[in-house]
PDBQT receptor file of N, H, CA, C and O in Angstrom, charges set to zero:
ATOM      1  N   MET A   1      62.590  92.364  66.017  1.00  0.00    +0.000 N 
ATOM      2  CA  MET A   1      63.344  92.102  67.234  1.00  0.00    +0.000 C 
ATOM      3  C   MET A   1      62.412  92.263  68.436  1.00  0.00    +0.000 C 
ATOM      4  O   MET A   1      61.588  93.176  68.480  1.00  0.00    +0.000 OA
ATOM      5  N   ALA A   2      62.552  91.385  69.381  1.00  0.00    +0.000 N 
ATOM      6  H   ALA A   2      63.221  90.643  69.345  1.00  0.00    +0.000 HD
ATOM      7  CA  ALA A   2      61.702  91.423  70.566  1.00  0.00    +0.000 C 
ATOM      8  C   ALA A   2      62.064  92.620  71.440  1.00  0.00    +0.000 C 
ATOM      9  O   ALA A   2      63.232  92.997  71.536  1.00  0.00    +0.000 OA
ATOM     10  N   LYS A   3      61.064  93.209  72.069  1.00  0.00    +0.000 N 
ATOM     11  H   LYS A   3      60.116  92.903  71.991  1.00  0.00    +0.000 HD
ATOM     12  CA  LYS A   3      61.303  94.392  72.894  1.00  0.00    +0.000 C 
ATOM     13  C   LYS A   3      61.990  94.053  74.207  1.00  0.00    +0.000 C 
ATOM     14  O   LYS A   3      62.655  94.909  74.792  1.00  0.00    +0.000 OA
ATOM     15  N   ASN A   4      61.842  92.823  74.679  1.00  0.00    +0.000 N 
ATOM     16  H   ASN A   4      61.302  92.128  74.204  1.00  0.00    +0.000 HD
ATOM     17  CA  ASN A   4      62.408  92.474  75.972  1.00  0.00    +0.000 C 
ATOM     18  C   ASN A   4      63.704  91.661  75.835  1.00  0.00    +0.000 C 
ATOM     19  O   ASN A   4      64.063  90.921  76.750  1.00  0.00    +0.000 OA
ATOM     20  N   TYR A   5      64.390  91.789  74.731  1.00  0.00    +0.000 N 
ATOM     21  H   TYR A   5      64.098  92.390  73.988  1.00  0.00    +0.000 HD
ATOM     22  CA  TYR A   5      65.648  91.086  74.518  1.00  0.00    +0.000 C 
ATOM     23  C   TYR A   5      66.757  91.727  75.356  1.00  0.00    +0.000 C 
ATOM     24  O   TYR A   5      66.865  92.951  75.435  1.00  0.00    +0.000 OA
ATOM     25  N   GLU A   6      67.575  90.879  75.978  1.00  0.00    +0.000 N 
ATOM     26  H   GLU A   6      67.487  89.885  75.914  1.00  0.00    +0.000 HD
ATOM     27  CA  GLU A   6      68.751  91.333  76.714  1.00  0.00    +0.000 C 
ATOM     28  C   GLU A   6      69.939  90.491  76.269  1.00  0.00    +0.000 C 
ATOM     29  O   GLU A   6      69.855  89.264  76.201  1.00  0.00    +0.000 OA
ATOM     30  N   SER A   7      71.024  91.148  75.975  1.00  0.00    +0.000 N 
ATOM     31  H   SER A   7      71.093  92.144  76.030  1.00  0.00    +0.000 HD
ATOM     32  CA  SER A   7      72.219  90.420  75.555  1.00  0.00    +0.000 C 
ATOM     33  C   SER A   7      72.795  89.642  76.731  1.00  0.00    +0.000 C 
ATOM     34  O   SER A   7      72.432  89.859  77.887  1.00  0.00    +0.000 OA
ATOM     35  N   GLU A   8      73.702  88.732  76.400  1.00  0.00    +0.000 N 
ATOM     36  H   GLU A   8      73.997  88.557  75.461  1.00  0.00    +0.000 HD
ATOM     37  CA  GLU A   8      74.350  87.940  77.448  1.00  0.00    +0.000 C 
ATOM     38  C   GLU A   8      75.171  88.829  78.376  1.00  0.00    +0.000 C 
ATOM     39  O   GLU A   8      75.253  88.572  79.577  1.00  0.00    +0.000 OA
ATOM     40  N   ILE A   9      75.771  89.860  77.824  1.00  0.00    +0.000 N 
ATOM     41  H   ILE A   9      75.704  90.069  76.848  1.00  0.00    +0.000 HD
ATOM     42  CA  ILE A   9      76.565  90.785  78.637  1.00  0.00    +0.000 C 
ATOM     43  C   ILE A   9      75.671  91.492  79.652  1.00  0.00    +0.000 C 
ATOM     44  O   ILE A   9      76.015  91.589  80.830  1.00  0.00    +0.000 OA
ATOM     45  N   THR A  10      74.508  91.992  79.183  1.00  0.00    +0.000 N 
ATOM     46  H   THR A  10      74.229  91.914  78.226  1.00  0.00    +0.000 HD
ATOM     47  CA  THR A  10      73.581  92.691  80.079  1.00  0.00    +0.000 C 
ATOM     48  C   THR A  10      73.093  91.750  81.172  1.00  0.00    +0.000 C 
ATOM     49  O   THR A  10      73.007  92.140  82.337  1.00  0.00    +0.000 OA
ATOM     50  N   GLN A  11      72.781  90.534  80.807  1.00  0.00    +0.000 N 
ATOM     51  H   GLN A  11      72.851  90.218  79.861  1.00  0.00    +0.000 HD
ATOM     52  CA  GLN A  11      72.342  89.559  81.799  1.00  0.00    +0.000 C 
ATOM     53  C   GLN A  11      73.437  89.295  82.821  1.00  0.00    +0.000 C 
ATOM     54  O   GLN A  11      73.178  89.233  84.023  1.00  0.00    +0.000 OA
ATOM     55  N   PHE A  12      74.666  89.140  82.330  1.00  0.00    +0.000 N 
ATOM     56  H   PHE A  12      74.877  89.190  81.354  1.00  0.00    +0.000 HD
ATOM     57  CA  PHE A  12      75.790  88.897  83.235  1.00  0.00    +0.000 C 
ATOM     58  C   PHE A  12      75.972  90.063  84.204  1.00  0.00    +0.000 C 
ATOM     59  O   PHE A  12      76.148  89.859  85.405  1.00  0.00    +0.000 OA
ATOM     60  N   LEU A  13      75.930  91.309  83.665  1.00  0.00    +0.000 N 
ATOM     61  H   LEU A  13      75.787  91.475  82.689  1.00  0.00    +0.000 HD
ATOM     62  CA  LEU A  13      76.123  92.478  84.527  1.00  0.00    +0.000 C 
ATOM     63  C   LEU A  13      75.027  92.602  85.576  1.00  0.00    +0.000 C 
ATOM     64  O   LEU A  13      75.309  92.913  86.733  1.00  0.00    +0.000 OA
ATOM     65  N   LYS A  14      73.791  92.363  85.185  1.00  0.00    +0.000 N 
ATOM     66  H   LYS A  14      73.562  92.111  84.245  1.00  0.00    +0.000 HD
ATOM     67  CA  LYS A  14      72.696  92.423  86.157  1.00  0.00    +0.000 C 
ATOM     68  C   LYS A  14      72.876  91.373  87.249  1.00  0.00    +0.000 C 
ATOM     69  O   LYS A  14      72.683  91.653  88.432  1.00  0.00    +0.000 OA
ATOM     70  N   LYS A  15      73.249  90.158  86.834  1.00  0.00    +0.000 N 
ATOM     71  H   LYS A  15      73.405  89.931  85.873  1.00  0.00    +0.000 HD
ATOM     72  CA  LYS A  15      73.453  89.084  87.809  1.00  0.00    +0.000 C 
ATOM     73  C   LYS A  15      74.621  89.422  88.735  1.00  0.00    +0.000 C 
ATOM     74  O   LYS A  15      74.537  89.224  89.947  1.00  0.00    +0.000 OA
ATOM     75  N   TYR A  16      75.713  89.935  88.154  1.00  0.00    +0.000 N 
ATOM     76  H   TYR A  16      75.781  90.096  87.169  1.00  0.00    +0.000 HD
ATOM     77  CA  TYR A  16      76.890  90.291  88.949  1.00  0.00    +0.000 C 
ATOM     78  C   TYR A  16      76.551  91.370  89.972  1.00  0.00    +0.000 C 
ATOM     79  O   TYR A  16      76.966  91.292  91.128  1.00  0.00    +0.000 OA
ATOM     80  N   LYS A  17      75.788  92.381  89.536  1.00  0.00    +0.000 N 
ATOM     81  H   LYS A  17      75.451  92.444  88.597  1.00  0.00    +0.000 HD
ATOM     82  CA  LYS A  17      75.443  93.480  90.452  1.00  0.00    +0.000 C 
ATOM     83  C   LYS A  17      74.514  93.024  91.572  1.00  0.00    +0.000 C 
ATOM     84  O   LYS A  17      74.585  93.552  92.681  1.00  0.00    +0.000 OA
ATOM     85  N   THR A  18      73.646  92.052  91.301  1.00  0.00    +0.000 N 
ATOM     86  H   THR A  18      73.588  91.622  90.400  1.00  0.00    +0.000 HD
ATOM     87  CA  THR A  18      72.790  91.543  92.382  1.00  0.00    +0.000 C 
ATOM     88  C   THR A  18      73.600  90.700  93.358  1.00  0.00    +0.000 C 
ATOM     89  O   THR A  18      73.327  90.705  94.558  1.00  0.00    +0.000 OA
ATOM     90  N   GLU A  19      74.610  89.965  92.841  1.00  0.00    +0.000 N 
ATOM     91  H   GLU A  19      74.832  89.960  91.866  1.00  0.00    +0.000 HD
ATOM     92  CA  GLU A  19      75.451  89.143  93.714  1.00  0.00    +0.000 C 
ATOM     93  C   GLU A  19      76.488  89.984  94.471  1.00  0.00    +0.000 C 
ATOM     94  O   GLU A  19      76.921  89.607  95.560  1.00  0.00    +0.000 OA
ATOM     95  N   HIS A  20      76.881  91.114  93.892  1.00  0.00    +0.000 N 
ATOM     96  H   HIS A  20      76.530  91.420  93.008  1.00  0.00    +0.000 HD
ATOM     97  CA  HIS A  20      77.881  91.998  94.501  1.00  0.00    +0.000 C 
ATOM     98  C   HIS A  20      77.306  93.420  94.576  1.00  0.00    +0.000 C 
ATOM     99  O   HIS A  20      77.621  94.252  93.726  1.00  0.00    +0.000 OA
ATOM    100  N   PRO A  21      76.480  93.702  95.566  1.00  0.00    +0.000 N 
ATOM    101  CA  PRO A  21      75.813  95.008  95.634  1.00  0.00    +0.000 C 
ATOM    102  C   PRO A  21      76.745  96.190  95.885  1.00  0.00    +0.000 C 
ATOM    103  O   PRO A  21      76.348  97.334  95.660  1.00  0.00    +0.000 OA
ATOM    104  N   ASP A  22      77.959  95.950  96.340  1.00  0.00    +0.000 N 
ATOM    105  H   ASP A  22      78.281  95.021  96.523  1.00  0.00    +0.000 HD
ATOM    106  CA  ASP A  22      78.880  97.049  96.612  1.00  0.00    +0.000 C 
ATOM    107  C   ASP A  22      79.715  97.447  95.398  1.00  0.00    +0.000 C 
ATOM    108  O   ASP A  22      80.641  98.249  95.525  1.00  0.00    +0.000 OA
ATOM    109  N   THR A  23      79.405  96.905  94.237  1.00  0.00    +0.000 N 
ATOM    110  H   THR A  23      78.653  96.254  94.134  1.00  0.00    +0.000 HD
ATOM    111  CA  THR A  23      80.192  97.163  93.032  1.00  0.00    +0.000 C 
ATOM    112  C   THR A  23      80.228  98.644  92.678  1.00  0.00    +0.000 C 
ATOM    113  O   THR A  23      81.304  99.188  92.431  1.00  0.00    +0.000 OA
ATOM    114  N   GLU A  24      79.092  99.299  92.647  1.00  0.00    +0.000 N 
ATOM    115  H   GLU A  24      78.217  98.857  92.848  1.00  0.00    +0.000 HD
ATOM    116  CA  GLU A  24      79.057 100.713  92.261  1.00  0.00    +0.000 C 
ATOM    117  C   GLU A  24      79.822 101.577  93.260  1.00  0.00    +0.000 C 
ATOM    118  O   GLU A  24      80.494 102.529  92.866  1.00  0.00    +0.000 OA
ATOM    119  N   THR A  25      79.725 101.258  94.527  1.00  0.00    +0.000 N 
ATOM    120  H   THR A  25      79.179 100.484  94.847  1.00  0.00    +0.000 HD
ATOM    121  CA  THR A  25      80.450 102.009  95.550  1.00  0.00    +0.000 C 
ATOM    122  C   THR A  25      81.951 101.881  95.337  1.00  0.00    +0.000 C 
ATOM    123  O   THR A  25      82.677 102.873  95.410  1.00  0.00    +0.000 OA
ATOM    124  N   ARG A  26      82.420 100.661  95.075  1.00  0.00    +0.000 N 
ATOM    125  H   ARG A  26      81.830  99.856  95.016  1.00  0.00    +0.000 HD
ATOM    126  CA  ARG A  26      83.846 100.448  94.835  1.00  0.00    +0.000 C 
ATOM    127  C   ARG A  26      84.302 101.143  93.555  1.00  0.00    +0.000 C 
ATOM    128  O   ARG A  26      85.416 101.664  93.497  1.00  0.00    +0.000 OA
ATOM    129  N   GLN A  27      83.450 101.155  92.529  1.00  0.00    +0.000 N 
ATOM    130  H   GLN A  27      82.545 100.733  92.576  1.00  0.00    +0.000 HD
ATOM    131  CA  GLN A  27      83.790 101.849  91.295  1.00  0.00    +0.000 C 
ATOM    132  C   GLN A  27      83.946 103.349  91.539  1.00  0.00    +0.000 C 
ATOM    133  O   GLN A  27      84.882 103.969  91.034  1.00  0.00    +0.000 OA
ATOM    134  N   ARG A  28      83.036 103.926  92.306  1.00  0.00    +0.000 N 
ATOM    135  H   ARG A  28      82.276 103.422  92.716  1.00  0.00    +0.000 HD
ATOM    136  CA  ARG A  28      83.104 105.362  92.605  1.00  0.00    +0.000 C 
ATOM    137  C   ARG A  28      84.342 105.698  93.431  1.00  0.00    +0.000 C 
ATOM    138  O   ARG A  28      84.974 106.731  93.213  1.00  0.00    +0.000 OA
ATOM    139  N   GLU A  29      84.691 104.827  94.380  1.00  0.00    +0.000 N 
ATOM    140  H   GLU A  29      84.178 103.988  94.558  1.00  0.00    +0.000 HD
ATOM    141  CA  GLU A  29      85.900 105.052  95.172  1.00  0.00    +0.000 C 
ATOM    142  C   GLU A  29      87.139 104.997  94.289  1.00  0.00    +0.000 C 
ATOM    143  O   GLU A  29      88.043 105.820  94.431  1.00  0.00    +0.000 OA
ATOM    144  N   GLY A  30      87.184 104.039  93.386  1.00  0.00    +0.000 N 
ATOM    145  H   GLY A  30      86.449 103.370  93.270  1.00  0.00    +0.000 HD
ATOM    146  CA  GLY A  30      88.313 103.918  92.473  1.00  0.00    +0.000 C 
ATOM    147  C   GLY A  30      88.431 105.119  91.563  1.00  0.00    +0.000 C 
ATOM    148  O   GLY A  30      89.533 105.605  91.308  1.00  0.00    +0.000 OA
ATOM    149  N   ARG A  31      87.312 105.599  91.075  1.00  0.00    +0.000 N 
ATOM    150  H   ARG A  31      86.416 105.204  91.282  1.00  0.00    +0.000 HD
ATOM    151  CA  ARG A  31      87.320 106.783  90.226  1.00  0.00    +0.000 C 
ATOM    152  C   ARG A  31      87.819 107.984  91.023  1.00  0.00    +0.000 C 
ATOM    153  O   ARG A  31      88.588 108.797  90.511  1.00  0.00    +0.000 OA
ATOM    154  N   GLY A  32      87.387 108.092  92.259  1.00  0.00    +0.000 N 
ATOM    155  H   GLY A  32      86.762 107.431  92.675  1.00  0.00    +0.000 HD
ATOM    156  CA  GLY A  32      87.824 109.199  93.100  1.00  0.00    +0.000 C 
ATOM    157  C   GLY A  32      89.322 109.194  93.327  1.00  0.00    +0.000 C 
ATOM    158  O   GLY A  32      89.955 110.250  93.365  1.00  0.00    +0.000 OA
ATOM    159  N   ARG A  33      89.898 107.986  93.481  1.00  0.00    +0.000 N 
ATOM    160  H   ARG A  33      89.384 107.129  93.450  1.00  0.00    +0.000 HD
ATOM    161  CA  ARG A  33      91.343 107.896  93.688  1.00  0.00    +0.000 C 
ATOM    162  C   ARG A  33      92.117 108.296  92.445  1.00  0.00    +0.000 C 
ATOM    163  O   ARG A  33      93.193 108.885  92.546  1.00  0.00    +0.000 OA
ATOM    164  N   LEU A  34      91.580 107.981  91.275  1.00  0.00    +0.000 N 
ATOM    165  H   LEU A  34      90.705 107.503  91.193  1.00  0.00    +0.000 HD
ATOM    166  CA  LEU A  34      92.326 108.219  90.049  1.00  0.00    +0.000 C 
ATOM    167  C   LEU A  34      92.044 109.564  89.400  1.00  0.00    +0.000 C 
ATOM    168  O   LEU A  34      92.959 110.185  88.860  1.00  0.00    +0.000 OA
ATOM    169  N   TRP A  35      90.793 110.032  89.440  1.00  0.00    +0.000 N 
ATOM    170  H   TRP A  35      90.049 109.528  89.879  1.00  0.00    +0.000 HD
ATOM    171  CA  TRP A  35      90.419 111.167  88.607  1.00  0.00    +0.000 C 
ATOM    172  C   TRP A  35      89.978 112.403  89.356  1.00  0.00    +0.000 C 
ATOM    173  O   TRP A  35      90.232 113.514  88.891  1.00  0.00    +0.000 OA
ATOM    174  N   ASP A  36      89.344 112.261  90.466  1.00  0.00    +0.000 N 
ATOM    175  H   ASP A  36      89.138 111.359  90.844  1.00  0.00    +0.000 HD
ATOM    176  CA  ASP A  36      88.805 113.420  91.178  1.00  0.00    +0.000 C 
ATOM    177  C   ASP A  36      89.877 114.031  92.073  1.00  0.00    +0.000 C 
ATOM    178  O   ASP A  36      89.902 113.795  93.281  1.00  0.00    +0.000 OA
ATOM    179  N   LYS A  37      90.750 114.810  91.474  1.00  0.00    +0.000 N 
ATOM    180  H   LYS A  37      90.730 115.002  90.493  1.00  0.00    +0.000 HD
ATOM    181  CA  LYS A  37      91.861 115.415  92.201  1.00  0.00    +0.000 C 
ATOM    182  C   LYS A  37      91.705 116.925  92.221  1.00  0.00    +0.000 C 
ATOM    183  O   LYS A  37      91.144 117.515  91.297  1.00  0.00    +0.000 OA
ATOM    184  N   TYR A  38      92.208 117.545  93.282  1.00  0.00    +0.000 N 
ATOM    185  H   TYR A  38      92.664 117.066  94.032  1.00  0.00    +0.000 HD
ATOM    186  CA  TYR A  38      92.210 118.996  93.368  1.00  0.00    +0.000 C 
ATOM    187  C   TYR A  38      93.356 119.524  92.519  1.00  0.00    +0.000 C 
ATOM    188  O   TYR A  38      94.486 119.049  92.629  1.00  0.00    +0.000 OA
ATOM    189  N   VAL A  39      93.069 120.493  91.686  1.00  0.00    +0.000 N 
ATOM    190  H   VAL A  39      92.151 120.880  91.597  1.00  0.00    +0.000 HD
ATOM    191  CA  VAL A  39      94.084 121.109  90.842  1.00  0.00    +0.000 C 
ATOM    192  C   VAL A  39      94.316 122.527  91.343  1.00  0.00    +0.000 C 
ATOM    193  O   VAL A  39      93.400 123.348  91.373  1.00  0.00    +0.000 OA
ATOM    194  N   ASP A  40      95.558 122.800  91.737  1.00  0.00    +0.000 N 
ATOM    195  H   ASP A  40      96.302 122.133  91.713  1.00  0.00    +0.000 HD
ATOM    196  CA  ASP A  40      95.927 124.122  92.241  1.00  0.00    +0.000 C 
ATOM    197  C   ASP A  40      96.123 125.067  91.052  1.00  0.00    +0.000 C 
ATOM    198  O   ASP A  40      97.043 124.859  90.261  1.00  0.00    +0.000 OA
ATOM    199  N   PRO A  41      95.283 126.099  90.905  1.00  0.00    +0.000 N 
ATOM    200  CA  PRO A  41      95.392 126.997  89.754  1.00  0.00    +0.000 C 
ATOM    201  C   PRO A  41      96.723 127.740  89.682  1.00  0.00    +0.000 C 
ATOM    202  O   PRO A  41      97.235 127.967  88.586  1.00  0.00    +0.000 OA
ATOM    203  N   GLU A  42      97.289 128.120  90.815  1.00  0.00    +0.000 N 
ATOM    204  H   GLU A  42      96.873 127.935  91.705  1.00  0.00    +0.000 HD
ATOM    205  CA  GLU A  42      98.569 128.824  90.817  1.00  0.00    +0.000 C 
ATOM    206  C   GLU A  42      99.687 127.915  90.319  1.00  0.00    +0.000 C 
ATOM    207  O   GLU A  42     100.554 128.346  89.559  1.00  0.00    +0.000 OA
ATOM    208  N   LEU A  43      99.662 126.675  90.744  1.00  0.00    +0.000 N 
ATOM    209  H   LEU A  43      98.957 126.325  91.362  1.00  0.00    +0.000 HD
ATOM    210  CA  LEU A  43     100.661 125.718  90.306  1.00  0.00    +0.000 C 
ATOM    211  C   LEU A  43     100.543 125.461  88.801  1.00  0.00    +0.000 C 
ATOM    212  O   LEU A  43     101.552 125.370  88.102  1.00  0.00    +0.000 OA
ATOM    213  N   GLN A  44      99.325 125.347  88.316  1.00  0.00    +0.000 N 
ATOM    214  H   GLN A  44      98.506 125.421  88.885  1.00  0.00    +0.000 HD
ATOM    215  CA  GLN A  44      99.100 125.142  86.885  1.00  0.00    +0.000 C 
ATOM    216  C   GLN A  44      99.604 126.334  86.082  1.00  0.00    +0.000 C 
ATOM    217  O   GLN A  44     100.172 126.156  85.005  1.00  0.00    +0.000 OA
ATOM    218  N   GLU A  45      99.406 127.528  86.582  1.00  0.00    +0.000 N 
ATOM    219  H   GLU A  45      98.944 127.673  87.457  1.00  0.00    +0.000 HD
ATOM    220  CA  GLU A  45      99.877 128.725  85.893  1.00  0.00    +0.000 C 
ATOM    221  C   GLU A  45     101.402 128.726  85.815  1.00  0.00    +0.000 C 
ATOM    222  O   GLU A  45     101.974 129.123  84.800  1.00  0.00    +0.000 OA
ATOM    223  N   GLY A  46     102.050 128.288  86.871  1.00  0.00    +0.000 N 
ATOM    224  H   GLY A  46     101.585 127.965  87.695  1.00  0.00    +0.000 HD
ATOM    225  CA  GLY A  46     103.505 128.178  86.867  1.00  0.00    +0.000 C 
ATOM    226  C   GLY A  46     103.999 127.181  85.830  1.00  0.00    +0.000 C 
ATOM    227  O   GLY A  46     105.008 127.417  85.165  1.00  0.00    +0.000 OA
ATOM    228  N   TYR A  47     103.284 126.062  85.692  1.00  0.00    +0.000 N 
ATOM    229  H   TYR A  47     102.464 125.870  86.232  1.00  0.00    +0.000 HD
ATOM    230  CA  TYR A  47     103.643 125.066  84.672  1.00  0.00    +0.000 C 
ATOM    231  C   TYR A  47     103.504 125.654  83.270  1.00  0.00    +0.000 C 
ATOM    232  O   TYR A  47     104.361 125.441  82.412  1.00  0.00    +0.000 OA
ATOM    233  N   ARG A  48     102.429 126.388  83.046  1.00  0.00    +0.000 N 
ATOM    234  H   ARG A  48     101.733 126.561  83.743  1.00  0.00    +0.000 HD
ATOM    235  CA  ARG A  48     102.218 126.992  81.730  1.00  0.00    +0.000 C 
ATOM    236  C   ARG A  48     103.289 128.042  81.423  1.00  0.00    +0.000 C 
ATOM    237  O   ARG A  48     103.761 128.131  80.289  1.00  0.00    +0.000 OA
ATOM    238  N   ALA A  49     103.671 128.828  82.416  1.00  0.00    +0.000 N 
ATOM    239  H   ALA A  49     103.288 128.756  83.336  1.00  0.00    +0.000 HD
ATOM    240  CA  ALA A  49     104.678 129.868  82.210  1.00  0.00    +0.000 C 
ATOM    241  C   ALA A  49     106.051 129.266  81.941  1.00  0.00    +0.000 C 
ATOM    242  O   ALA A  49     106.845 129.855  81.207  1.00  0.00    +0.000 OA
ATOM    243  N   GLY A  50     106.342 128.126  82.510  1.00  0.00    +0.000 N 
ATOM    244  H   GLY A  50     105.698 127.648  83.106  1.00  0.00    +0.000 HD
ATOM    245  CA  GLY A  50     107.643 127.500  82.346  1.00  0.00    +0.000 C 
ATOM    246  C   GLY A  50     107.749 126.613  81.121  1.00  0.00    +0.000 C 
ATOM    247  O   GLY A  50     108.787 125.990  80.898  1.00  0.00    +0.000 OA
ATOM    248  N   ARG A  51     106.715 126.546  80.339  1.00  0.00    +0.000 N 
ATOM    249  H   ARG A  51     105.872 127.052  80.519  1.00  0.00    +0.000 HD
ATOM    250  CA  ARG A  51     106.705 125.691  79.163  1.00  0.00    +0.000 C 
ATOM    251  C   ARG A  51     107.641 126.244  78.084  1.00  0.00    +0.000 C 
ATOM    252  O   ARG A  51     107.674 127.451  77.844  1.00  0.00    +0.000 OA
ATOM    253  N   VAL A  52     108.390 125.365  77.445  1.00  0.00    +0.000 N 
ATOM    254  H   VAL A  52     108.363 124.385  77.640  1.00  0.00    +0.000 HD
ATOM    255  CA  VAL A  52     109.307 125.734  76.372  1.00  0.00    +0.000 C 
ATOM    256  C   VAL A  52     108.669 125.341  75.047  1.00  0.00    +0.000 C 
ATOM    257  O   VAL A  52     108.161 124.230  74.898  1.00  0.00    +0.000 OA
ATOM    258  N   ALA A  53     108.700 126.257  74.088  1.00  0.00    +0.000 N 
ATOM    259  H   ALA A  53     109.113 127.159  74.209  1.00  0.00    +0.000 HD
ATOM    260  CA  ALA A  53     108.091 125.981  72.786  1.00  0.00    +0.000 C 
ATOM    261  C   ALA A  53     108.853 124.875  72.070  1.00  0.00    +0.000 C 
ATOM    262  O   ALA A  53     110.083 124.840  72.095  1.00  0.00    +0.000 OA
ATOM    263  N   GLN A  54     108.123 123.983  71.439  1.00  0.00    +0.000 N 
ATOM    264  H   GLN A  54     107.124 124.011  71.419  1.00  0.00    +0.000 HD
ATOM    265  CA  GLN A  54     108.735 122.887  70.704  1.00  0.00    +0.000 C 
ATOM    266  C   GLN A  54     109.126 123.343  69.309  1.00  0.00    +0.000 C 
ATOM    267  O   GLN A  54     108.387 124.084  68.660  1.00  0.00    +0.000 OA
ATOM    268  N   LYS A  55     110.298 122.895  68.846  1.00  0.00    +0.000 N 
ATOM    269  H   LYS A  55     110.898 122.293  69.373  1.00  0.00    +0.000 HD
ATOM    270  CA  LYS A  55     110.770 123.245  67.514  1.00  0.00    +0.000 C 
ATOM    271  C   LYS A  55     109.931 122.513  66.469  1.00  0.00    +0.000 C 
ATOM    272  O   LYS A  55     109.353 121.468  66.770  1.00  0.00    +0.000 OA
ATOM    273  N   PRO A  56     109.854 123.044  65.237  1.00  0.00    +0.000 N 
ATOM    274  CA  PRO A  56     109.056 122.406  64.200  1.00  0.00    +0.000 C 
ATOM    275  C   PRO A  56     109.507 120.977  63.893  1.00  0.00    +0.000 C 
ATOM    276  O   PRO A  56     108.675 120.096  63.676  1.00  0.00    +0.000 OA
ATOM    277  N   TYR A  57     110.812 120.749  63.876  1.00  0.00    +0.000 N 
ATOM    278  H   TYR A  57     111.488 121.464  64.052  1.00  0.00    +0.000 HD
ATOM    279  CA  TYR A  57     111.320 119.405  63.630  1.00  0.00    +0.000 C 
ATOM    280  C   TYR A  57     112.061 118.965  64.881  1.00  0.00    +0.000 C 
ATOM    281  O   TYR A  57     113.156 119.451  65.163  1.00  0.00    +0.000 OA
ATOM    282  N   VAL A  58     111.478 118.063  65.618  1.00  0.00    +0.000 N 
ATOM    283  H   VAL A  58     110.588 117.668  65.389  1.00  0.00    +0.000 HD
ATOM    284  CA  VAL A  58     111.962 117.688  66.948  1.00  0.00    +0.000 C 
ATOM    285  C   VAL A  58     113.329 117.029  66.905  1.00  0.00    +0.000 C 
ATOM    286  O   VAL A  58     114.121 117.206  67.831  1.00  0.00    +0.000 OA
ATOM    287  N   TYR A  59     113.629 116.271  65.852  1.00  0.00    +0.000 N 
ATOM    288  H   TYR A  59     112.985 116.127  65.100  1.00  0.00    +0.000 HD
ATOM    289  CA  TYR A  59     114.862 115.480  65.822  1.00  0.00    +0.000 C 
ATOM    290  C   TYR A  59     116.042 116.236  65.253  1.00  0.00    +0.000 C 
ATOM    291  O   TYR A  59     117.121 115.656  65.123  1.00  0.00    +0.000 OA
ATOM    292  N   GLN A  60     115.888 117.504  64.908  1.00  0.00    +0.000 N 
ATOM    293  H   GLN A  60     115.012 117.975  65.014  1.00  0.00    +0.000 HD
ATOM    294  CA  GLN A  60     116.996 118.292  64.401  1.00  0.00    +0.000 C 
ATOM    295  C   GLN A  60     117.909 118.665  65.566  1.00  0.00    +0.000 C 
ATOM    296  O   GLN A  60     117.424 119.065  66.625  1.00  0.00    +0.000 OA
ATOM    297  N   THR A  61     119.229 118.540  65.383  1.00  0.00    +0.000 N 
ATOM    298  H   THR A  61     119.622 118.215  64.523  1.00  0.00    +0.000 HD
ATOM    299  CA  THR A  61     120.159 118.714  66.504  1.00  0.00    +0.000 C 
ATOM    300  C   THR A  61     120.559 120.151  66.772  1.00  0.00    +0.000 C 
ATOM    301  O   THR A  61     121.055 120.422  67.866  1.00  0.00    +0.000 OA
ATOM    302  N   ASN A  62     120.383 121.093  65.858  1.00  0.00    +0.000 N 
ATOM    303  H   ASN A  62     119.981 120.874  64.970  1.00  0.00    +0.000 HD
ATOM    304  CA  ASN A  62     120.831 122.461  66.121  1.00  0.00    +0.000 C 
ATOM    305  C   ASN A  62     119.718 123.352  66.509  1.00  0.00    +0.000 C 
ATOM    306  O   ASN A  62     119.935 124.537  66.762  1.00  0.00    +0.000 OA
TER     307      ASN A  62
């Protein structure tokens, strides 16, 4: 296999990134909106304390 081989996907991504230089910035902003959130430890502790144990068989009515 040649050492300088690039797949069509890699070529497409490189071309896309040169044509759209703000791609990485927009990706980071999107990630920040979805994943980088502040988690309040006190609130999380309250959620854990209020958790109800699940029964072994969930669909049993009694």
